[in-house]
N, C-alpha and C positions, 0 to 999 in steps of 0.2 A: 290108275289115272284118276278115277273119281275120288279116291282117298286124298291124293295130292291137291286136287281142286278144293275139296271140302276142307282140308287142313288150311289151305291158303285163305279160304273164306273166313274160317273161325279166327285165324291169326289177324286178318284185317279187321274183323268185327271187334275182337278184344282190344286192339290198338285204338279203334274209334271209341269204344266205350270207356276205356281206362286212361285215355290220353288226358293230360292235365290241361284244363282250360286256362287261358291267360289270366293272370292275377288282376290285371287292370285293362281298361279300354283306353285306347289312344285315338286322338283325332289330329288331323293335320290342317293347319290354316296356311294357305298360300296367299301372299300379298306381293305387291310390287316392290316391297322392301326385303322380301325373303320369306322363308318358310318357318313356321313354328309348329312343334309337335307338343300337344298337351296331353297329360295323363289325367284321366278322370277318376276320381276317388270312389271306391266301393262303399265308403262310409256315408255317401250321399246318393243312394241308388235312384231316387226319383229324379234328381237333377241330372245325374249321369245318363239315365235312360232317355230323358226328355231331350237332352243335348244331342245324343246319338241319333235319335229319331229325326230331329230337325236336320242334322248333317246328311242323313240318308235321303231325306226329301229334297236336298239341295237348297234348303231354305236360306242359308247364309250366302249363297253364291252372289257375287257382285255387290254385296252390301259394304258400306263404309264403316271405318272406325270413326264415329261421329263425335266422340268426346275424347280428347287427348290432353291430359294434364301432366306435365313433366314432373317426375319424382312422385307421382301419385298412381295414376292408372290410365289405361286406354279402354274405351268402351265401344262396343259394336252390337249388332243384332237387331237394329231397328229396321224393319222392312221399308219404311218410308225413306230411308237413305239411298235406296237403289237408284231412284231418279230425282234425287233432291236438287233443288236449285240453290245456287250460292246464297248463303245467309239464311236458308230455311231452318226453322227451329226443329230439332230432332230429339228423340228420346222418349216419345210417347207411344210409338207403334209396336205392334206385336200381335200374336195370336190372342184370342179372346178367352184365355184361361191363365191361371197362375200355378206355380209349383209350390206345394206346402213346404214350410220351413223344415230344414234338416240341419240346423246349426249344431255343430259338434265342438265340444270344448278343446279337443286335441288338434283341430284344424285351425289354422290362422293364416293371415295374409302376408306371407313372405314373398319376396320378389319372384314373379313368374306364376303365382297362383291364379287359377281361373275361378271367378266367382260369378254368381247370378245377381243381376241388379234387382233392387227392390225399392219401393217407396216407403213411407212411414206407416204402412198398414199395420193394425194391431196384431194380426196373425203372423206378421213377418214373412208372408208368402213372397216368393220371387217372381219376377217377370218370366214369362215362358221362353222368351227368345233373347232378351238383352243380357249381355254378359260383359265382364271386364277382366282385364289381365293386370295384376298389380305390378307397377314399376317400383315404386318405393325408393328408399335410400338407406344407406347404412347409418346406424345410430351408434353413439358411444354409450357406455354403461351409464355415464352421468346424464346423458340425454334421456335415457329410459327411466332413470330414477326421477327425473324432473316430470316426465309424463305421468308416472304413477302418482306423484304428489299433486300436481296441478290439474290435470285433465281427467285422470281415472279415479280421483277421489280415494286414493289409498289401495285400490285394487292392484295386485302385483302381477307382473309378467311371469310366466313359467320359465324354467331354465331353458327349455327348447325354444321358446319365443326369443329370449335374450340372445341365445346363440345364433339363431337365424337372423334377427334384426341387426346384430353387430357384425355378421360375416357376409351374408348375401344381400341383406337389406329387406325392406318390406314396408308395410304401412299399417301402423296401429290405429289409424283414424277409422278404419272399418271396425266398428264395435257392434256387438249385438245389442 
Protein backbone atom coordinates (compact mmCIF):
# COMPACT_ATOMS: atom_id res chain seq x y z
CA UNK A 1 0.00 0.00 0.00
CA UNK A 2 2.83 2.43 0.90
CA UNK A 3 4.49 1.67 -2.44
CA UNK A 4 1.30 2.64 -4.33
CA UNK A 5 0.93 5.88 -2.35
CA UNK A 6 4.62 6.70 -2.78
CA UNK A 7 4.44 5.93 -6.51
CA UNK A 8 1.36 8.12 -6.85
CA UNK A 9 3.16 10.92 -4.97
CA UNK A 10 6.23 10.76 -7.25
CA UNK A 11 4.01 10.59 -10.33
CA UNK A 12 2.15 13.72 -9.20
CA UNK A 13 5.44 15.43 -8.32
CA UNK A 14 7.00 14.67 -11.71
CA UNK A 15 3.89 15.94 -13.53
CA UNK A 16 4.09 19.15 -11.50
CA UNK A 17 7.82 19.60 -12.09
CA UNK A 18 7.83 18.76 -15.78
CA UNK A 19 4.48 20.21 -16.82
CA UNK A 20 4.92 22.82 -19.51
CA UNK A 21 4.21 26.36 -18.38
CA UNK A 22 1.88 28.34 -20.63
CA UNK A 23 3.85 30.09 -23.36
CA UNK A 24 1.99 33.37 -22.83
CA UNK A 25 -0.03 35.17 -20.19
CA UNK A 26 -3.54 36.26 -21.06
CA UNK A 27 -5.82 38.83 -19.46
CA UNK A 28 -9.51 39.39 -20.00
CA UNK A 29 -11.06 42.86 -20.21
CA UNK A 30 -14.79 42.88 -19.64
CA UNK A 31 -16.72 45.93 -20.84
CA UNK A 32 -20.34 46.84 -21.43
CA UNK A 33 -19.58 46.27 -25.16
CA UNK A 34 -18.22 42.74 -24.67
CA UNK A 35 -15.14 40.84 -23.58
CA UNK A 36 -11.63 41.12 -24.99
CA UNK A 37 -8.89 38.57 -24.31
CA UNK A 38 -5.37 39.97 -24.63
CA UNK A 39 -2.16 38.00 -25.09
CA UNK A 40 0.81 39.56 -23.33
CA UNK A 41 4.14 39.09 -25.05
CA UNK A 42 7.11 37.45 -23.35
CA UNK A 43 9.41 39.72 -25.36
CA UNK A 44 8.36 42.59 -23.08
CA UNK A 45 8.55 40.95 -19.63
CA UNK A 46 8.61 44.16 -17.55
CA UNK A 47 5.45 45.45 -19.24
CA UNK A 48 3.80 42.01 -19.12
CA UNK A 49 4.52 41.49 -15.43
CA UNK A 50 3.49 45.03 -14.49
CA UNK A 51 0.18 44.66 -16.36
CA UNK A 52 -0.51 41.29 -14.72
CA UNK A 53 0.32 42.76 -11.28
CA UNK A 54 -2.16 45.61 -11.78
CA UNK A 55 -4.84 43.19 -13.02
CA UNK A 56 -4.36 40.99 -9.93
CA UNK A 57 -4.68 44.10 -7.72
CA UNK A 58 -8.00 44.94 -9.49
CA UNK A 59 -6.42 48.27 -10.42
CA UNK A 60 -8.32 48.56 -13.70
CA UNK A 61 -11.76 47.68 -12.29
CA UNK A 62 -14.40 50.27 -13.23
CA UNK A 63 -12.00 52.49 -15.18
CA UNK A 64 -13.05 54.07 -18.46
CA UNK A 65 -11.54 53.92 -21.89
CA UNK A 66 -11.04 57.67 -21.76
CA UNK A 67 -9.58 58.21 -25.23
CA UNK A 68 -11.23 56.60 -28.24
CA UNK A 69 -10.09 57.60 -31.72
CA UNK A 70 -11.74 55.68 -34.56
CA UNK A 71 -9.28 53.84 -36.83
CA UNK A 72 -6.45 54.64 -34.41
CA UNK A 73 -6.74 53.33 -30.86
CA UNK A 74 -8.65 53.16 -27.58
CA UNK A 75 -6.87 54.14 -24.36
CA UNK A 76 -7.59 53.30 -20.74
CA UNK A 77 -5.86 52.80 -17.42
CA UNK A 78 -6.18 56.28 -15.92
CA UNK A 79 -7.36 55.82 -12.32
CA UNK A 80 -8.82 59.34 -12.40
CA UNK A 81 -11.43 58.04 -14.85
CA UNK A 82 -13.15 55.94 -12.17
CA UNK A 83 -15.20 58.87 -10.83
CA UNK A 84 -14.64 61.34 -13.65
CA UNK A 85 -17.12 64.09 -14.21
CA UNK A 86 -18.35 64.71 -17.77
CA UNK A 87 -15.78 66.76 -19.69
CA UNK A 88 -13.01 66.18 -17.13
CA UNK A 89 -9.53 66.06 -18.69
CA UNK A 90 -8.06 62.56 -18.33
CA UNK A 91 -4.83 60.87 -19.27
CA UNK A 92 -2.40 62.03 -16.59
CA UNK A 93 -3.25 59.65 -13.71
CA UNK A 94 -1.47 56.51 -12.66
CA UNK A 95 1.01 55.00 -10.21
CA UNK A 96 4.10 57.01 -9.33
CA UNK A 97 6.50 54.95 -11.44
CA UNK A 98 7.18 54.15 -15.07
CA UNK A 99 8.13 50.94 -16.87
CA UNK A 100 11.51 51.00 -18.67
CA UNK A 101 11.42 50.86 -22.46
CA UNK A 102 11.28 47.40 -24.03
CA UNK A 103 10.85 48.40 -27.67
CA UNK A 104 11.36 45.35 -29.88
CA UNK A 105 11.89 45.66 -33.63
CA UNK A 106 9.82 42.53 -34.36
CA UNK A 107 6.74 43.80 -32.51
CA UNK A 108 4.57 46.41 -34.18
CA UNK A 109 1.12 47.93 -34.00
CA UNK A 110 -1.21 45.65 -35.92
CA UNK A 111 -4.91 45.78 -35.11
CA UNK A 112 -5.62 44.38 -31.64
CA UNK A 113 -2.13 44.99 -30.25
CA UNK A 114 -1.89 46.11 -26.64
CA UNK A 115 0.62 48.88 -25.99
CA UNK A 116 1.72 50.97 -23.03
CA UNK A 117 1.13 54.70 -23.29
CA UNK A 118 4.08 57.04 -22.92
CA UNK A 119 4.89 60.69 -23.27
CA UNK A 120 7.92 62.17 -25.04
CA UNK A 121 10.38 61.32 -22.24
CA UNK A 122 13.93 60.73 -23.54
CA UNK A 123 14.18 57.25 -21.96
CA UNK A 124 10.95 56.22 -23.74
CA UNK A 125 9.67 54.81 -20.45
CA UNK A 126 6.00 53.81 -20.40
CA UNK A 127 3.16 54.80 -18.13
CA UNK A 128 2.73 52.23 -15.37
CA UNK A 129 -1.01 51.87 -15.94
CA UNK A 130 -2.19 53.61 -19.08
CA UNK A 131 -2.48 51.37 -22.10
CA UNK A 132 -4.02 51.39 -25.53
CA UNK A 133 -5.43 48.83 -27.94
CA UNK A 134 -4.68 49.52 -31.60
CA UNK A 135 -7.71 49.79 -33.87
CA UNK A 136 -6.07 50.93 -37.04
CA UNK A 137 -7.20 50.37 -40.58
CA UNK A 138 -6.21 48.24 -43.55
CA UNK A 139 -3.69 49.84 -45.86
CA UNK A 140 -2.96 49.26 -49.53
CA UNK A 141 0.61 48.60 -50.62
CA UNK A 142 0.54 51.95 -52.42
CA UNK A 143 -0.51 53.63 -49.17
CA UNK A 144 2.37 51.98 -47.31
CA UNK A 145 4.79 53.04 -50.06
CA UNK A 146 3.58 56.62 -49.64
CA UNK A 147 4.06 56.47 -45.86
CA UNK A 148 7.61 55.18 -46.30
CA UNK A 149 8.44 58.08 -48.62
CA UNK A 150 6.58 60.95 -46.98
CA UNK A 151 6.44 60.31 -43.26
CA UNK A 152 9.06 57.67 -42.53
CA UNK A 153 11.78 59.41 -44.56
CA UNK A 154 12.73 56.29 -46.51
CA UNK A 155 12.56 53.77 -43.64
CA UNK A 156 10.91 50.63 -45.03
CA UNK A 157 8.19 48.43 -43.54
CA UNK A 158 9.19 44.81 -43.02
CA UNK A 159 7.39 42.10 -44.96
CA UNK A 160 5.59 41.06 -41.74
CA UNK A 161 4.41 44.64 -41.19
CA UNK A 162 3.22 44.95 -44.79
CA UNK A 163 1.30 41.68 -44.53
CA UNK A 164 -0.36 42.67 -41.24
CA UNK A 165 -1.16 46.25 -42.29
CA UNK A 166 -2.72 45.10 -45.59
CA UNK A 167 -4.73 42.18 -44.13
CA UNK A 168 -5.81 42.81 -40.51
CA UNK A 169 -4.85 46.48 -40.37
CA UNK A 170 -3.02 48.49 -37.81
CA UNK A 171 -1.42 51.82 -37.28
CA UNK A 172 2.05 52.82 -38.28
CA UNK A 173 1.70 56.20 -36.53
CA UNK A 174 3.05 54.58 -33.37
CA UNK A 175 6.72 55.00 -34.12
CA UNK A 176 9.58 54.54 -31.80
